[in-house]
C-alpha atoms as one frame of an Amber mdcrd trajectory, in Angstrom:
protein
-108.024  -9.596 167.766-107.598  -8.757 164.062-111.058  -8.219 163.236-113.209
  -6.172 165.514-116.434  -6.207 163.792-118.494  -9.455 163.843-121.321 -10.634
 161.760-124.193 -12.797 162.265-125.132 -16.061 160.600-127.514 -14.760 158.168
-124.650 -12.314 156.453-122.086 -15.591 156.715-124.603 -17.366 154.620-125.249
 -14.511 152.039-121.565 -14.582 151.870-121.368 -17.579 151.051-124.122 -18.074
 148.439-122.927 -15.414 146.940-119.331 -16.933 146.443-120.860 -20.103 145.201
-122.177 -18.357 142.633-119.823 -15.177 141.727-117.726 -15.733 138.434-119.873
 -19.546 138.371-122.977 -17.515 137.168-122.096 -16.514 133.839-119.203 -19.385
 132.701-119.975 -22.259 134.851-122.258 -23.208 131.989-119.766 -23.552 129.632
-116.877 -25.078 131.654-119.119 -28.150 132.643-120.403 -28.283 129.414-116.856
 -29.087 128.365-116.165 -31.663 129.806-120.026 -33.391 129.884-121.761 -32.024
 126.815-125.670 -33.030 126.927-125.232 -34.510 130.492-123.346 -31.654 132.026
-126.949 -30.744 133.314-126.874 -34.312 135.522-123.632 -33.004 136.324-124.544
 -30.278 137.858-127.766 -31.566 139.923-124.989 -34.397 141.014-122.712 -31.271
 142.407-125.543 -30.019 144.482-125.741 -32.666 147.011-121.565 -33.267 147.410
-121.179 -29.728 147.029-122.872 -29.175 150.761-120.692 -32.894 152.378-117.970
 -29.990 150.741-118.938 -27.328 152.597-119.312 -30.417 155.405-116.069 -30.721
 155.549-115.065 -27.797 156.126-117.090 -26.845 158.514-115.950 -29.816 160.475
-112.629 -28.426 160.759-113.298 -25.202 161.443-115.506 -26.853 164.724-111.756
 -28.101 165.468-110.505 -24.595 166.646-113.784 -22.634 166.706-111.856 -19.342
 167.794-108.673 -19.724 165.129-109.157 -18.594 161.653-107.601 -20.667 158.520
-103.612 -19.616 159.144-103.839 -20.563 162.528-105.637 -23.604 162.052-102.489
 -24.434 160.614-100.582 -23.580 162.911-102.250 -25.855 165.537-102.895 -28.740
 163.602 -99.601 -28.732 161.811 -96.762 -27.065 163.806 -95.801 -23.619 163.309
 -93.355 -23.630 160.422 -95.446 -26.123 158.842 -98.314 -24.466 159.284 -96.641
 -20.943 157.802 -95.505 -22.953 154.641 -99.167 -24.396 154.108-101.052 -20.707
 154.877 -98.136 -19.197 152.573 -99.804 -21.710 149.606-103.602 -20.652 150.950
-102.226 -17.144 150.349-101.075 -17.132 147.444-103.803 -19.033 145.680-106.260
 -16.193 147.828-104.132 -14.023 145.813-103.988 -14.722 142.556-107.887 -15.479
 143.022-108.861 -11.944 143.736-107.150 -10.857 140.330-108.258 -13.229 138.328
-111.921 -12.290 139.096-110.967  -8.793 138.995-109.695  -9.727 135.034-112.740
 -11.604 134.179-114.359  -8.612 134.916-111.945  -6.826 132.275-112.145  -9.012
 130.010-116.028  -9.483 129.859-117.113  -5.393 129.944-113.848  -5.219 127.447
-115.637  -7.546 124.974-119.056  -7.682 125.513-119.940  -3.982 126.625-117.662
  -1.324 126.577-115.564  -2.242 123.932-113.203   0.723 123.089-112.405   1.304
 127.031-108.918  -0.104 127.747-108.930  -2.878 130.211-107.452  -0.574 132.751
-109.083   1.689 133.258-112.292  -0.811 134.354-109.990  -2.922 136.203-108.825
  -0.237 138.355-112.435   1.342 138.575-112.944  -2.839 140.022-110.634  -3.393
 142.458-110.966   0.945 144.079-114.235  -0.273 144.523-112.661  -4.459 146.435
-110.726  -2.363 148.067-113.335   0.276 149.636-116.191  -2.159 150.480-112.871
  -4.071 152.314-111.907  -0.965 154.156-115.113  -0.517 155.624-114.531  -4.380
 157.367-116.117  -7.644 157.602-119.869  -6.088 159.191-120.068  -3.804 155.880
-119.203  -6.854 153.556-121.629  -9.174 155.258-124.477  -6.774 155.746-124.023
  -5.229 151.690-123.984  -8.914 150.440-126.902  -9.170 152.147-129.270  -6.626
 150.444-127.634  -7.628 147.247-128.223 -11.485 147.150-132.115 -10.602 146.471
-131.012  -9.490 142.752-128.984 -12.444 141.807-131.600 -14.856 143.221-134.608
 -12.917 140.588-133.154 -12.313 137.832-131.907 -16.249 137.387-135.847 -17.112
 138.398-136.793 -14.162 135.783-134.366 -15.514 133.578-135.210 -19.193 133.596
-139.250 -18.307 133.252-138.638 -16.175 130.256-136.399 -18.722 128.318-139.014
 -22.077 129.030-140.456 -20.887 125.163-137.294 -21.435 123.646-137.161 -24.995
 125.559-136.020 -27.954 123.257-135.811 -31.124 125.479-133.950 -33.125 121.964
-130.788 -30.517 123.225-130.641 -33.111 125.792-130.616 -36.567 124.333-128.664
 -38.716 124.099-128.645 -39.135 128.117-125.519 -40.486 129.387-123.783 -41.151
 125.859-120.703 -39.328 126.505-119.072 -41.803 128.656-118.569 -42.102 132.505
-115.097 -40.466 132.980-116.554 -37.430 130.860-119.380 -37.105 133.330-117.072
 -38.273 136.410-115.085 -34.947 135.490-118.576 -32.832 135.276-119.138 -33.947
 139.246-115.721 -32.986 139.577-116.244 -29.597 138.117-119.494 -29.024 139.571
-118.486 -29.697 142.724-114.746 -27.739 143.047-115.489 -24.687 140.927-118.718
 -23.351 143.010-118.222 -24.697 146.297-114.525 -25.894 146.674-113.857 -22.116
 145.933-115.314 -21.651 148.763-112.415 -22.188 151.098-111.919 -18.369 151.786
-114.473 -18.104 154.167-112.007 -20.124 156.560-110.619 -16.866 157.611-114.488
 -15.445 158.178-115.450 -18.188 160.399-114.540 -17.065 163.864-115.691 -13.816
 163.658-119.356 -14.929 163.331-121.938 -15.157 166.165-122.103 -18.278 167.518
-125.946 -19.361 166.909-127.529 -23.002 167.396-128.544 -22.861 163.224-125.377
 -21.983 161.583-124.572 -25.351 159.637-127.817 -25.855 158.937-127.910 -22.248
 156.817-124.770 -22.245 155.769-125.338 -25.696 153.834-128.663 -24.540 152.743
-127.060 -21.763 151.244-124.465 -24.042 149.967-127.792 -26.001 147.946-129.635
 -22.928 147.412-126.730 -21.367 145.153-125.223 -24.694 143.463-129.038 -25.464
 142.671-128.923 -22.256 140.702-126.308 -22.737 138.757-127.662 -26.507 138.489
-130.401 -24.448 136.608-128.700 -22.108 134.467-126.683 -24.874 133.223-130.161
 -27.050 132.148-132.043 -23.862 130.261-128.535 -23.227 129.012-128.749 -26.818
 126.897-132.391 -27.013 126.565-132.522 -23.465 124.823-128.413 -23.208 123.368
-127.085 -26.826 122.978-124.524 -28.330 124.251-122.443 -27.005 121.275-123.213
 -23.466 121.410-123.582 -23.660 125.350-119.522 -25.380 124.714-118.249 -22.968
 122.858-119.614 -19.726 124.422-117.678 -18.613 127.654-120.702 -16.364 128.705
-123.099 -18.561 127.836-125.707 -16.922 130.665-125.084 -13.582 128.844-126.283
 -15.132 124.782-128.883 -16.943 127.278-129.895 -12.984 128.121-130.458 -11.533
 124.407-132.903 -14.600 123.435-135.479 -13.423 125.942-138.378 -11.187 124.008
-141.710 -11.302 125.451-144.146  -9.910 123.304-141.589  -7.721 121.865-141.417
  -5.628 124.628-139.564  -7.317 127.480-136.307  -8.068 125.885-132.818  -7.099
 125.803-132.061  -7.687 129.245-128.654  -8.673 129.093-127.359  -5.356 130.711
-129.330  -6.526 134.115-127.383 -10.369 133.536-123.901  -8.053 133.553-125.187
  -5.861 136.616-125.869  -9.236 138.913-122.570 -10.885 137.885-120.720  -8.027
 138.722-122.560  -8.179 141.861-121.813 -11.853 143.052-118.484 -11.154 141.480
-117.468  -8.113 143.190-118.208 -10.027 146.400-116.201 -12.628 145.521-113.325
 -11.028 144.712-113.820  -9.187 147.805-113.856 -11.705 150.263-111.050 -13.437
 148.519-109.002  -9.913 148.810-110.216  -9.727 152.679-108.490 -13.568 152.962
-105.276 -12.605 152.001-105.338  -9.455 153.711-106.024 -10.957 157.387-104.314
 -14.127 156.575-100.881 -11.501 155.477-101.738  -9.711 159.381-101.925 -13.082
 161.324 -99.149 -14.562 159.079 -96.918 -11.934 160.398 -98.771 -10.965 163.910
 -99.549  -7.603 162.872-102.606  -6.268 165.081-104.126  -4.603 162.011-104.848
  -5.514 158.298-105.803  -1.966 157.368-102.673  -0.991 156.399-102.226  -3.938
 154.079-105.726  -2.857 151.876-103.721  -0.526 149.653-100.655  -2.050 148.438
-102.920  -5.077 148.220-105.718  -3.550 146.464-102.193  -1.902 143.917-100.779
  -5.689 143.951-104.095  -7.252 142.076-104.057  -4.381 139.943-100.942  -5.197
 138.708-101.729  -8.639 138.781-104.815  -8.547 137.167-103.066  -7.312 134.185
-100.199  -9.702 134.278-102.300 -13.157 134.886-103.243 -13.680 131.684-102.704
 -12.178 128.458-106.203 -12.192 126.494-109.238 -13.947 127.151-108.099 -16.688
 125.202-106.119 -17.692 127.027-108.019 -18.345 130.312-110.101 -20.250 128.290
-107.871 -22.671 127.125-104.836 -22.523 129.229-105.753 -22.006 132.608-108.961
 -23.245 133.137-108.158 -27.024 132.698-105.314 -26.530 135.331-107.261 -24.024
 138.061-109.336 -27.928 138.592-106.771 -29.050 139.756-105.505 -26.456 141.771
-109.006 -25.964 143.157-108.923 -29.891 144.361-105.223 -29.658 145.745-106.252
 -26.785 148.149-110.194 -27.183 148.638-110.559 -30.985 148.427-107.275 -33.053
 149.232-105.236 -30.478 151.951-108.657 -29.657 154.275-108.632 -33.923 154.932
-105.365 -34.526 155.492-105.709 -31.971 157.821-108.691 -33.191 159.130-106.567
 -36.744 159.381-103.830 -35.673 161.098-105.785 -33.879 163.689-107.337 -37.441
 163.881-103.895 -39.338 164.658-102.344 -36.648 166.487-105.992 -36.873 168.346
-105.120 -41.101 169.012-101.474 -40.678 169.511-101.979 -38.425 172.240-104.929
 -41.055 173.371-102.252 -43.640 173.858 -99.238 -41.525 175.481-101.479 -40.935
 178.327-102.967 -44.605 178.709
C-alpha cells in the first residue's frame, strides 16, 4: 500500500475536527452572515445536524470499499477510465484547496500582523512547514493534530466567555426577517464550508485502525467542530451586529481585539491568529496529502514521498496566482466556491451511492 502508517480513531477524529474548524474559524461568520444577515446564527445551528448527516454519507460511501481510498473507490464504482477522469477533478480540487488555504494565510498575515512583510515570504514559510509535516507521514499528522486541538477549543470558549459582557440581544432582531431563500442559502453554506470540505479525508480513512466506535467518534468530532463555529457566528452577531460581521472578513479577529477585562486581560488577537494558523495548517496539510497520495495512486506509484517536493513548489506558485488580492477572493472566489463544494461534496458522492445501488440491483437480477 502507498501508506504504511496507521492512525487510530482518536487521531482521525481530531484531524476531522481541525478540518471542520480550519480556515472557517476566522472567515465563517462573515461568509454566512453575507447570506442570512442577522439570521445567520439560526443557519449555523441548523447546519450542525445536517453536517453530521453529510459526514455519515461519506462514511457510508467509504464502507462500500473499506480497504480503498477515494481514487480506488471511484475506479471500482465507475470503472477504470470514468473513475480516473472523476479522480482528476477531485485531485485538482485538492490542489487548488491547498493553494487557497495557503493564500488565505498569506493575505491574513500581511494585512493584519506583518504588514510590511512580502506575501511570498509568508507563503514560502508556510508551504515549507506543510511539506515538512507531510514528509513525516500520516501518523505524525494525526498525532500533531491531537496535540494542537485543545488550543483551539480552549481559545474559542475563552473568546465566547470573555465577550459575554458586550452581548446585545437586539442585534439578532428582527428574527427570520431576511426571507426563506437567504436562510436556505445560509444553511447550505453552514453544511458545505465546514463539513463539505472534509472530503479529502476519504484518502485517509483506509489507513485508520478499525474500531467499533469509529463512526460515533467521527460524527461527534464533526458536530463539535460545527457547533463551535456556530458559537463564533452567534457571538459575532451579538457583539458586532450583522452589518459589521458581514463586511469584515476577519470578524473573529475583530472580536478578539474587543476583549478587555479589568484593563489587564486584553489584546489577545495574537492568540486568535495563532489558533487560526494551527487549524488552517492542518487543513492545508490534509489537502496536500490527499493530492500527493491521490496522484501516486492514479499513476500506480509505490510510494508518494517523491511527489512532496514538486507539490510543495506547485502549491507555492499557485498560492501566488490563485488571486491577486483579498478583495478578489471575497467578491469573486467565495460565491463560486459554494457551487464547487456542492458539486464535489454532495452531488458526486450522492451519485456514487446511487450508481453502486443500481449496479448491485443489476447484478442481483442478472444472477436470478
